[in-house]
Wavefront OBJ file of the C-alpha trace (Angstrom):
o trace
v 120.103 99.601 117.894
v 122.661 102.054 119.236
v 124.342 104.642 117.053
v 127.979 104.479 116.135
v 128.875 107.247 118.580
v 128.282 104.850 121.449
v 131.612 103.523 122.634
v 132.117 99.869 121.717
v 134.423 99.576 124.721
v 131.418 100.000 127.043
v 130.291 96.418 126.372
v 130.175 95.494 130.084
v 128.023 98.451 131.097
v 125.697 98.160 128.119
v 124.918 94.525 128.833
v 125.005 94.851 132.643
v 127.527 92.038 132.840
v 130.463 91.998 135.191
v 133.678 90.812 133.563
v 133.418 87.472 135.356
v 129.851 86.983 134.060
v 130.729 87.476 130.418
v 133.705 85.165 130.925
v 131.379 82.502 132.284
v 129.086 82.924 129.276
v 132.005 82.415 126.890
v 133.206 79.449 128.930
v 129.749 77.848 128.832
v 129.762 78.014 125.027
v 133.193 76.358 125.014
v 131.806 73.666 127.328
v 128.989 72.966 124.848
v 131.415 72.660 121.946
v 134.151 70.718 123.727
v 132.830 67.129 123.258
v 132.315 67.436 119.498
v 134.730 65.656 117.166
v 135.420 68.344 114.578
v 137.566 68.163 111.490
v 138.087 70.225 108.334
v 134.877 68.690 106.962
v 132.031 66.591 108.281
v 129.116 66.457 110.694
v 131.151 67.677 113.683
v 131.842 70.977 111.939
v 128.190 71.336 110.978
v 127.067 70.536 114.524
v 129.387 73.247 115.818
v 127.897 75.844 113.462
v 124.388 74.785 114.483
v 125.223 75.555 118.121
v 126.667 78.939 117.134
v 123.373 79.698 115.365
v 121.745 79.666 118.814
v 123.769 82.839 119.496
v 123.871 84.575 116.109
v 122.091 83.958 112.765
v 125.181 82.972 110.804
v 124.897 81.553 107.306
v 126.196 78.071 106.515
v 127.968 77.581 103.178
v 128.805 74.240 101.577
v 131.508 73.756 98.956
v 131.500 70.366 97.182
v 134.398 67.919 97.234
v 136.585 68.366 94.188
v 136.107 72.124 93.902
v 139.361 73.687 92.754
v 140.446 76.582 94.959
v 143.660 78.091 93.625
v 146.341 75.365 93.912
v 144.189 73.254 96.254
v 141.185 70.980 95.879
v 138.368 70.662 98.420
v 138.945 67.205 99.954
v 136.571 64.352 100.599
v 134.298 64.681 103.601
v 135.327 62.754 106.724
v 133.004 61.419 109.400
v 133.563 58.993 112.261
v 131.193 57.025 114.467
v 133.421 54.811 116.589
v 136.935 53.458 117.012
v 138.828 51.260 119.427
v 141.786 48.953 120.005
v 141.093 45.628 121.718
v 143.704 43.338 123.267
v 143.819 39.575 122.788
v 141.239 39.117 125.570
v 138.762 41.308 123.706
v 139.042 44.219 126.141
v 138.979 47.748 124.770
v 142.239 49.389 125.785
v 141.759 52.474 123.607
v 138.271 53.866 123.053
v 137.282 56.808 120.844
v 134.251 57.276 123.101
v 136.584 58.325 125.933
v 138.498 60.912 123.888
v 138.057 61.949 120.274
v 141.791 62.685 120.197
v 142.467 58.937 120.323
v 142.008 58.610 116.556
v 144.240 60.369 114.046
v 141.882 62.924 112.513
v 140.836 61.881 108.980
v 141.770 58.214 109.523
v 140.394 55.908 106.848
v 138.079 53.009 107.840
v 139.965 50.060 109.275
v 139.082 46.728 110.874
v 141.794 44.107 111.233
v 143.933 42.152 113.646
v 147.652 42.810 113.809
v 150.720 42.230 115.942
v 152.144 44.681 118.445
v 154.961 45.523 116.054
v 152.503 46.277 113.261
v 150.325 48.327 115.599
v 153.224 50.453 116.865
v 153.769 51.986 113.435
v 150.274 53.492 113.732
v 150.579 54.764 117.327
v 151.480 58.331 118.354
v 152.495 59.402 121.862
v 154.221 62.222 123.764
v 157.355 60.963 125.496
v 157.899 64.227 127.411
v 154.322 64.334 128.718
v 153.520 60.654 129.263
v 149.997 61.177 130.637
v 148.727 63.307 127.751
v 147.169 62.251 124.438
v 148.576 64.040 121.358
v 146.447 65.443 118.543
v 147.443 64.267 115.058
v 145.860 64.640 111.625
v 146.247 63.170 108.152
v 144.044 65.380 106.005
v 145.711 64.899 102.632
v 147.202 61.409 102.911
v 144.887 58.434 103.276
v 146.145 56.520 106.289
v 145.048 55.705 109.824
v 146.344 55.809 113.371
v 145.695 56.087 117.092
v 146.961 58.559 119.686
v 147.474 57.380 123.260
v 149.388 58.406 126.340
v 152.993 57.255 126.437
v 152.391 55.493 129.746
v 149.671 53.440 128.084
v 152.004 52.737 125.179
v 154.592 51.319 127.589
v 151.980 48.915 128.981
v 151.213 47.329 125.596
v 152.015 43.619 125.607
v 153.419 41.505 122.826
v 150.126 40.018 121.676
v 147.575 40.314 118.907
v 145.349 43.390 118.750
v 142.106 44.220 117.001
v 141.804 47.725 115.558
v 138.494 49.156 114.462
v 137.811 52.586 112.951
v 134.227 53.160 111.833
v 134.835 56.192 109.641
v 133.967 57.321 106.140
v 135.918 59.359 103.605
v 133.583 60.135 100.727
v 132.525 62.936 98.369
v 130.663 65.570 100.348
v 131.209 69.181 101.311
v 133.522 71.579 103.055
v 131.342 73.693 105.335
v 131.981 77.123 106.824
v 130.010 79.720 108.748
v 129.741 83.369 107.754
v 128.052 86.329 109.403
v 127.910 89.781 107.840
v 126.968 92.922 109.761
v 126.426 95.946 107.507
v 127.882 99.210 108.740
v 127.747 102.818 107.639
v 130.332 102.038 104.960
v 130.955 99.007 102.782
v 134.590 98.954 103.983
v 134.961 95.795 106.040
v 136.671 94.451 109.122
v 137.285 90.698 108.852
v 137.172 88.529 111.991
v 138.300 84.967 111.276
v 138.864 81.849 113.360
v 139.531 78.198 112.585
v 136.800 75.880 113.828
v 138.144 72.488 112.754
v 139.886 71.062 115.830
v 138.200 68.459 118.050
v 138.374 68.754 121.856
v 141.012 71.491 122.133
v 139.896 74.477 124.183
v 142.565 77.156 123.824
v 143.700 76.422 120.283
v 140.353 76.561 118.551
v 137.408 76.875 120.923
v 138.510 80.124 122.592
v 138.695 81.882 119.221
v 135.385 80.404 118.057
v 133.562 81.506 121.202
v 135.064 85.000 121.441
v 134.345 85.683 117.759
v 130.744 84.635 118.410
v 130.362 87.021 121.344
v 131.915 89.900 119.396
v 129.444 89.216 116.582
v 126.548 88.991 119.035
v 127.432 92.393 120.471
v 128.076 94.141 117.156
v 124.760 92.880 115.787
v 123.099 95.216 118.317
v 125.018 98.280 117.096
v 125.450 100.243 113.893
v 129.223 100.268 113.447
v 131.053 102.549 111.040
v 132.666 99.605 109.264
v 130.857 96.540 108.019
v 131.955 93.314 109.699
v 132.475 89.903 108.155
v 132.920 86.953 110.519
v 134.222 83.588 109.296
v 134.259 80.266 111.153
v 136.302 78.098 108.811
v 138.431 74.958 108.696
v 142.074 75.938 109.058
v 144.080 76.628 105.882
v 141.739 75.000 103.370
v 138.843 77.099 104.695
v 140.476 80.499 104.192
v 141.872 79.387 100.834
v 138.386 78.281 99.776
v 136.716 81.491 100.958
v 139.295 83.674 99.229
v 139.046 81.671 95.998
v 135.254 81.899 95.879
v 134.945 85.492 97.088
v 137.640 87.436 95.270
v 135.046 90.067 94.367
v 134.591 90.860 98.085
v 138.253 90.955 99.086
v 138.824 94.584 98.059
v 136.309 95.682 100.705
v 138.406 94.227 103.539
v 140.404 97.095 105.039
v 141.316 95.557 108.418
v 141.205 92.094 109.950
v 141.955 89.904 112.948
v 142.511 86.168 113.209
v 141.589 84.980 116.711
v 143.057 81.949 118.490
v 144.571 80.794 121.793
v 142.737 83.430 123.829
v 141.692 81.487 126.915
v 144.928 80.726 128.764
v 146.821 82.796 131.328
v 149.649 83.802 128.996
v 150.491 87.371 128.053
v 148.776 88.873 125.034
v 150.615 88.457 121.746
v 149.828 90.269 118.525
v 151.290 89.098 115.235
v 151.463 91.913 112.716
v 150.101 91.779 109.211
v 152.523 91.118 106.374
v 152.702 94.855 105.688
v 153.607 95.486 109.323
v 152.508 99.126 109.560
v 148.775 98.992 108.879
v 146.145 100.697 110.980
v 145.096 97.423 112.633
v 148.749 96.810 113.568
v 149.009 100.255 115.177
v 145.687 99.954 116.989
v 146.440 96.491 118.388
v 149.874 97.614 119.578
v 148.359 100.695 121.250
v 145.698 98.659 123.077
v 148.199 96.102 124.366
v 150.685 98.797 125.382
v 148.021 100.469 127.511
v 147.015 97.243 129.250
v 149.763 97.816 131.830
v 150.500 94.086 131.572
v 153.277 92.198 129.876
v 152.630 91.721 126.173
v 154.491 91.011 122.954
v 154.261 92.311 119.395
v 155.795 89.982 116.825
v 156.467 90.492 113.147
v 154.633 88.558 110.471
v 156.042 85.199 109.416
v 154.469 82.832 106.866
v 153.419 80.105 109.295
v 150.666 79.892 111.875
v 146.960 80.392 111.332
v 144.906 81.769 108.458
v 146.567 85.183 108.559
v 149.189 83.655 106.276
v 146.519 83.093 103.608
v 144.947 86.545 103.984
v 148.459 88.034 103.904
v 149.674 85.991 100.937
v 151.246 88.285 98.305
v 148.296 87.983 95.936
v 145.987 89.497 98.579
v 148.288 91.192 101.116
v 145.381 92.129 103.363
v 145.816 94.124 106.558
v 145.087 91.123 108.788
v 146.923 90.421 112.037
v 146.546 87.638 114.597
v 145.629 88.152 118.253
v 146.574 85.464 120.743
v 147.625 85.025 124.327
v 150.205 82.230 124.288
v 151.071 81.661 120.613
v 150.551 78.259 119.017
v 153.301 75.796 119.878
v 154.643 77.913 122.754
v 152.823 76.040 125.536
v 153.204 72.324 126.229
v 149.443 71.751 126.263
v 149.224 72.785 122.587
v 147.638 70.036 120.436
v 147.253 67.663 123.378
v 144.506 66.405 125.651
v 145.794 68.837 128.299
v 144.277 71.705 126.295
v 141.035 70.923 128.070
v 138.335 72.742 130.028
v 140.691 73.288 132.957
v 143.327 74.998 130.797
v 141.115 77.926 129.780
v 139.496 80.124 132.409
v 136.552 82.571 132.324
v 138.620 85.527 133.561
v 141.123 85.182 130.718
v 138.377 84.714 128.151
v 136.702 87.889 129.413
v 139.974 89.813 129.255
v 140.518 88.633 125.700
v 137.016 89.621 124.639
v 137.461 93.088 126.110
v 140.796 93.612 124.352
v 139.181 92.630 121.056
v 136.348 95.073 121.742
v 138.893 97.770 122.638
v 140.719 97.257 119.345
v 137.463 97.464 117.393
v 136.339 100.511 119.373
v 139.453 102.452 118.409
v 139.348 101.195 114.827
v 135.719 102.278 114.608
v 136.468 105.796 115.874
v 139.962 106.431 114.520
v 139.052 109.209 112.101
v 141.050 112.025 110.575
v 139.853 115.614 110.986
v 140.877 119.041 109.861
v 140.706 122.207 111.910
v 138.174 124.651 110.471
v 139.892 127.538 112.252
v 143.552 126.678 111.548
v 145.082 130.165 111.737
v 145.964 130.485 115.421
v 143.863 129.053 118.236
v 140.137 129.743 118.133
v 138.672 131.715 121.018
v 137.628 128.869 123.300
v 136.221 130.953 126.127
v 133.291 132.315 124.149
v 132.341 128.751 123.281
v 132.523 127.553 126.877
v 135.541 125.391 126.052
v 138.097 127.197 128.188
v 139.232 125.286 131.272
v 136.963 125.960 134.239
v 134.173 127.682 132.324
v 131.129 125.454 132.336
v 132.055 121.857 131.573
v 134.350 120.123 134.005
v 134.597 117.171 131.632
v 136.516 119.215 129.098
v 140.232 118.484 129.009
v 141.698 121.690 127.655
v 145.042 120.135 126.727
v 143.217 117.463 124.755
v 141.246 120.212 122.995
v 144.478 122.009 122.098
v 146.208 118.866 120.894
v 143.286 117.933 118.645
v 143.072 121.445 117.223
v 146.805 121.609 116.561
v 147.189 118.206 114.909
v 143.928 118.133 112.962
v 145.482 119.145 109.666
v 144.248 116.185 107.654
v 147.396 114.142 108.338
v 146.881 112.687 111.813
v 144.362 110.138 113.040
v 142.937 110.404 116.537
v 145.217 107.500 117.494
v 148.227 109.454 116.222
v 147.161 112.384 118.378
v 146.626 110.161 121.430
v 150.084 108.658 121.085
v 151.837 111.960 120.481
v 150.038 113.718 123.345
v 150.386 110.836 125.775
v 146.649 111.008 126.488
v 144.192 108.146 126.232
v 142.331 107.583 122.991
v 138.947 108.144 124.640
v 140.048 111.516 126.075
v 141.188 112.605 122.617
v 137.990 111.285 121.017
v 135.860 113.189 123.548
v 137.767 116.360 122.726
v 137.209 115.778 119.006
v 133.494 115.158 119.553
v 133.276 118.392 121.551
v 135.034 120.383 118.821
v 132.804 118.816 116.169
v 129.737 119.916 118.121
v 131.077 123.487 118.014
v 131.875 123.325 114.264
v 135.602 123.700 114.900
v 136.437 120.354 113.241
v 135.320 118.628 110.094
v 135.772 114.953 109.286
v 138.175 114.039 106.514
v 137.839 110.281 106.854
v 134.427 108.646 106.725
l 1 2 3 4 5 6 7 8 9 10 11 12 13 14 15 16 17 18 19 20 21 22 23 24 25 26 27 28 29 30 31 32 33 34 35 36 37 38 39 40 41 42 43 44 45 46 47 48 49 50 51 52 53 54 55 56 57 58 59 60 61 62 63 64 65 66 67 68 69 70 71 72 73 74 75 76 77 78 79 80 81 82 83 84 85 86 87 88 89 90 91 92 93 94 95 96 97 98 99 100 101 102 103 104 105 106 107 108 109 110 111 112 113 114 115 116 117 118 119 120 121 122 123 124 125 126 127 128 129 130 131 132 133 134 135 136 137 138 139 140 141 142 143 144 145 146 147 148 149 150 151 152 153 154 155 156 157 158 159 160 161 162 163 164 165 166 167 168 169 170 171 172 173 174 175 176 177 178 179 180 181 182 183 184 185 186 187 188 189 190 191 192 193 194 195 196 197 198 199 200 201 202 203 204 205 206 207 208 209 210 211 212 213 214 215 216 217 218 219 220 221 222 223 224 225 226 227 228 229 230 231 232 233 234 235 236 237 238 239 240 241 242 243 244 245 246 247 248 249 250 251 252 253 254 255 256 257 258 259 260 261 262 263 264 265 266 267 268 269 270 271 272 273 274 275 276 277 278 279 280 281 282 283 284 285 286 287 288 289 290 291 292 293 294 295 296 297 298 299 300 301 302 303 304 305 306 307 308 309 310 311 312 313 314 315 316 317 318 319 320 321 322 323 324 325 326 327 328 329 330 331 332 333 334 335 336 337 338 339 340 341 342 343 344 345 346 347 348 349 350 351 352 353 354 355 356 357 358 359 360 361 362 363 364 365 366 367 368 369 370 371 372 373 374 375 376 377 378 379 380 381 382 383 384 385 386 387 388 389 390 391 392 393 394 395 396 397 398 399 400 401 402 403 404 405 406 407 408 409 410 411 412 413 414 415 416 417 418 419 420 421 422 423 424 425 426 427 428 429 430 431 432 433 434 435 436 437 438 439 440 441 442
């Protein structure tokens, strides 16, 4: 275990991984998870959590069908074994075995013969991208359907078809994964991702995998904050967790929802509902100092599970970190969001930005100057420029001394001085060692 003074941002050096290596490790986890047909309930979700347990010892929680969670009810559990469409010659023209996107997620069991006209009312395509298969769901309405490429749709002949969906929709459980890392304080940072989509790499798997690697790293440290990681089905999962864990919610001081972190798009951070929380400021600072294009967007009540954590009854300080936001890239919710759409280098970059945010959050304390009346005599302490420690940045020392009046965080000082956070933190650590600062914020 390392102590909390060790910089979280040094992940690469501590693990002796080059950026490309850690990206490959994340990508390999995505590759393992890619074939699984996940949904908001069912064996695919459980199989996913079992694979994650090879990396971290997360706990698996089961919530029975019918459990009331605020205005919602935990739905029936859905599982699927097989599905296909056969033409009049008995040839499979659509096969679930070739792509789990072919079946509308949560389709009820079905086996019947029907005309082309009857079949068309249960077919979904993408006219603008005729070679891609769309992803569709019907979680809360019992129906069925198939998703195919539009080019394949145009080839359908006016004949009789056999449809077969070997699925089940029965009382069972909603399952989610949770991993808690105790820190020096019971104040928590929440890291949440939805883990309910089938073979979609950027929207779903990138967040799942990066959250897992953050958890794996933090489990080897003693962070200041405690960390709670959730791998949940979208919407109903966060609602369920919040409903069953209201006694824990007050401990959550900061949070990030992770998704769409594997593509080449610019980083995008969606603020919490409050808009001016510490996590909002830290995320904006990290992205600003990337020296790459980025975007900060205000909260709006649509998207991922941040809208549940930020609902007015909770109003948690939870933002959402993405690269290309959901719905902003054509591959979103299609078969084109595949293993070629996400790349190791972008996954590594995303992991390191998450680590950077958590590093600053972990170290963003408030101090007060124990010698506030005029500058202390730095020379006699060996803190004057050029004395005995070339690593000392005298301007950073002076900035920290001047602004450490119990009002400014280290991030505030970094932004006002124009110096990097780590330079300011090093100055603060140096002053602490010489008893010139005292911590105001645990």
